[in-house]
Structures are given as structure tokens and as C-alpha cells.
C-alpha beads as a LAMMPS data file, in Angstrom:
LAMMPS data file: protein, C-alpha beads

109 atoms
108 bonds

1 atom types
1 bond types

-500.0 500.0 xlo xhi
-500.0 500.0 ylo yhi
-500.0 500.0 zlo zhi

Masses

1 110.0

Atoms # bond

1 1 1 -82.339 -39.154 45.514
2 1 1 -80.387 -41.174 48.017
3 1 1 -77.584 -43.075 47.001
4 1 1 -79.550 -43.785 43.917
5 1 1 -78.969 -40.553 42.800
6 1 1 -82.587 -40.327 41.447
7 1 1 -84.598 -36.886 40.628
8 1 1 -87.807 -36.022 40.849
9 1 1 -89.904 -32.697 39.842
10 1 1 -88.778 -29.580 41.303
11 1 1 -92.368 -29.105 42.145
12 1 1 -92.292 -32.022 44.726
13 1 1 -91.700 -31.226 48.257
14 1 1 -91.136 -34.455 50.558
15 1 1 -92.262 -33.848 54.167
16 1 1 -90.964 -36.545 56.776
17 1 1 -92.899 -37.422 59.877
18 1 1 -93.152 -40.295 62.059
19 1 1 -96.465 -41.581 61.006
20 1 1 -98.798 -39.773 58.707
21 1 1 -101.735 -40.698 60.979
22 1 1 -100.773 -37.599 63.056
23 1 1 -102.669 -34.990 60.024
24 1 1 -106.692 -34.626 60.954
25 1 1 -108.652 -34.376 58.119
26 1 1 -108.711 -30.767 58.037
27 1 1 -104.849 -30.862 57.573
28 1 1 -104.853 -32.112 54.016
29 1 1 -108.206 -29.981 52.949
30 1 1 -105.894 -26.956 53.880
31 1 1 -103.741 -27.871 51.745
32 1 1 -105.895 -27.946 48.862
33 1 1 -107.007 -24.473 49.935
34 1 1 -103.862 -23.170 49.764
35 1 1 -102.314 -24.238 46.592
36 1 1 -100.933 -27.543 47.019
37 1 1 -102.163 -29.756 43.691
38 1 1 -101.778 -33.317 45.143
39 1 1 -100.788 -35.095 48.304
40 1 1 -99.419 -38.586 47.919
41 1 1 -99.364 -40.184 51.920
42 1 1 -96.604 -42.660 51.542
43 1 1 -96.626 -45.339 54.005
44 1 1 -95.028 -48.577 55.478
45 1 1 -98.265 -49.817 55.070
46 1 1 -99.754 -52.641 57.772
47 1 1 -95.646 -53.016 58.923
48 1 1 -96.012 -49.393 60.511
49 1 1 -94.500 -49.793 63.818
50 1 1 -97.716 -47.950 65.606
51 1 1 -100.179 -50.427 65.879
52 1 1 -103.227 -49.416 63.669
53 1 1 -102.283 -46.468 62.570
54 1 1 -102.552 -47.465 58.923
55 1 1 -106.223 -48.740 59.274
56 1 1 -107.107 -45.443 60.757
57 1 1 -104.694 -43.524 58.180
58 1 1 -107.261 -45.667 55.426
59 1 1 -110.089 -44.968 57.518
60 1 1 -109.403 -41.396 57.831
61 1 1 -108.963 -40.614 54.165
62 1 1 -112.490 -42.132 53.636
63 1 1 -113.961 -39.583 54.820
64 1 1 -111.283 -36.670 53.538
65 1 1 -112.372 -37.970 50.257
66 1 1 -116.114 -37.543 50.902
67 1 1 -115.046 -33.954 52.419
68 1 1 -113.210 -33.637 48.959
69 1 1 -116.320 -34.826 46.922
70 1 1 -118.222 -32.046 48.665
71 1 1 -116.101 -29.079 47.938
72 1 1 -115.669 -29.679 44.383
73 1 1 -111.723 -31.412 44.595
74 1 1 -110.981 -34.104 42.305
75 1 1 -110.057 -37.471 44.957
76 1 1 -107.448 -38.203 42.252
77 1 1 -105.282 -35.573 44.105
78 1 1 -104.926 -37.622 47.533
79 1 1 -103.392 -41.060 47.556
80 1 1 -102.734 -43.397 50.280
81 1 1 -100.095 -45.718 49.296
82 1 1 -97.526 -48.391 51.320
83 1 1 -94.228 -47.675 50.494
84 1 1 -91.126 -48.809 51.958
85 1 1 -88.018 -46.325 52.890
86 1 1 -85.806 -47.484 50.494
87 1 1 -88.186 -48.663 47.481
88 1 1 -86.813 -45.582 45.046
89 1 1 -88.432 -46.693 42.160
90 1 1 -91.707 -46.762 43.349
91 1 1 -91.544 -43.671 45.355
92 1 1 -90.766 -42.126 41.586
93 1 1 -93.535 -43.950 39.964
94 1 1 -95.997 -42.346 42.728
95 1 1 -94.590 -38.904 42.229
96 1 1 -94.620 -38.972 38.247
97 1 1 -98.356 -40.223 38.295
98 1 1 -99.121 -37.490 40.684
99 1 1 -97.359 -34.782 39.011
100 1 1 -99.292 -36.139 35.685
101 1 1 -102.273 -35.972 37.708
102 1 1 -101.747 -32.623 38.997
103 1 1 -100.678 -31.102 35.470
104 1 1 -104.058 -32.666 33.886
105 1 1 -106.155 -31.196 36.578
106 1 1 -106.399 -26.829 37.048
107 1 1 -105.809 -25.898 40.166
108 1 1 -107.404 -26.680 43.296
109 1 1 -108.644 -23.585 44.649

Bonds

1 1 1 2
2 1 2 3
3 1 3 4
4 1 4 5
5 1 5 6
6 1 6 7
7 1 7 8
8 1 8 9
9 1 9 10
10 1 10 11
11 1 11 12
12 1 12 13
13 1 13 14
14 1 14 15
15 1 15 16
16 1 16 17
17 1 17 18
18 1 18 19
19 1 19 20
20 1 20 21
21 1 21 22
22 1 22 23
23 1 23 24
24 1 24 25
25 1 25 26
26 1 26 27
27 1 27 28
28 1 28 29
29 1 29 30
30 1 30 31
31 1 31 32
32 1 32 33
33 1 33 34
34 1 34 35
35 1 35 36
36 1 36 37
37 1 37 38
38 1 38 39
39 1 39 40
40 1 40 41
41 1 41 42
42 1 42 43
43 1 43 44
44 1 44 45
45 1 45 46
46 1 46 47
47 1 47 48
48 1 48 49
49 1 49 50
50 1 50 51
51 1 51 52
52 1 52 53
53 1 53 54
54 1 54 55
55 1 55 56
56 1 56 57
57 1 57 58
58 1 58 59
59 1 59 60
60 1 60 61
61 1 61 62
62 1 62 63
63 1 63 64
64 1 64 65
65 1 65 66
66 1 66 67
67 1 67 68
68 1 68 69
69 1 69 70
70 1 70 71
71 1 71 72
72 1 72 73
73 1 73 74
74 1 74 75
75 1 75 76
76 1 76 77
77 1 77 78
78 1 78 79
79 1 79 80
80 1 80 81
81 1 81 82
82 1 82 83
83 1 83 84
84 1 84 85
85 1 85 86
86 1 86 87
87 1 87 88
88 1 88 89
89 1 89 90
90 1 90 91
91 1 91 92
92 1 92 93
93 1 93 94
94 1 94 95
95 1 95 96
96 1 96 97
97 1 97 98
98 1 98 99
99 1 99 100
100 1 100 101
101 1 101 102
102 1 102 103
103 1 103 104
104 1 104 105
105 1 105 106
106 1 106 107
107 1 107 108
108 1 108 109
């Protein structure tokens, strides 16, 4: 990963987007239906250049968590975290924690 040459598990895919708030609620549910075991939404938090995006994302995820519960999905499969783009250790920590959770849980579908 970057100049630190750190690595993360082979089952991890990174999807880079300008702002995660662009994805609707159904996006996350469809990911789980298609077999994605866990999703970490990494954002720059309140420092996001898009005004109000982080708060809107947090609010949207509250609704997604409710929908996940209705479908019997463990809400630990989805996490929003504020991590800067150069925070390698924090990134790896989040990825490894999610990987452990996914291995503990049965497949989402």
C-alpha cells in the first residue's frame, strides 16, 4: 500500500470514489446480496470538501443499518470511519478488523 509497502488481505478490494455519499442505500444491500462480506466506508470525515456530505452519509447509513436488521444482516458488516488518505496504519487496522469480523460471520447471502 503506497510508499509504506504495507499489504492487506487478498480478499480486500478498494473502490476509490470522490465521495461515498454518492451511493444510495440500495447499493450496500445489493453488495451484500451479491456476496460481499463486509464494507468499510472510509471518509475524510467532517473535513470532506463536499459540505454536509459526511453528516448525510452517517444519516444514510443509519437507515441502511435498519434495513440490514430487517433482512437479518449483522450490522457489523458495514462501518463508516473517518480516515485521512495518508493514514496507512489506521487503514490497515480497519481492514484487518473487518476481515476478522467477516471470517467470524457466515456469508451474507
